C-alpha positions, 0 to 999 in steps of 0.5 A, a space after each residue: 571639817 566644813 569651812 563653815 565651821 568654828 570652835 566653840 568653848 565647852 562650857 557657857 551659862 545656860 539656865 533654862 531658856 536663858 543662855 550665853 551660847 549664841 554670844 559665844 558663838 558669834 564672837 568665835 565666828 569673828 576669831 580667826 580659825 588659827 586661833 579660835 582653839 587657843 580662844 576657846 581653851 583660854 575662855 573655858 578656863 577662865 569660865 570654871 572659877 569656883 565663883 561661877 558668876 564672876 567666871 562667867 563674866 570675866 570669860 564673856 568679857 575676854 571673849 568680847 574683848 578679843 573678838 574686837 580686836 580681831 575685827 577692828 584689825 580685819 575692818 581696819 583701812 589698809 597701810 593703818 
């Protein structure tokens, strides 16, 4: 597997030209490779709720918060 590849969830919102794919991909790239599969699996579980609108919102919120946690850790000053 090339070093530039990353794990994606199996599911994301798409209707016609409207899609969450680019946002999901950008956030998955921010997560360290060793945690990507675990995060993708959890995203899928949240996304696949019976209430699809709620599942989409909660899955995207989870992914955003998770990515931000890793970005903040990565960008934190040394020793912080």
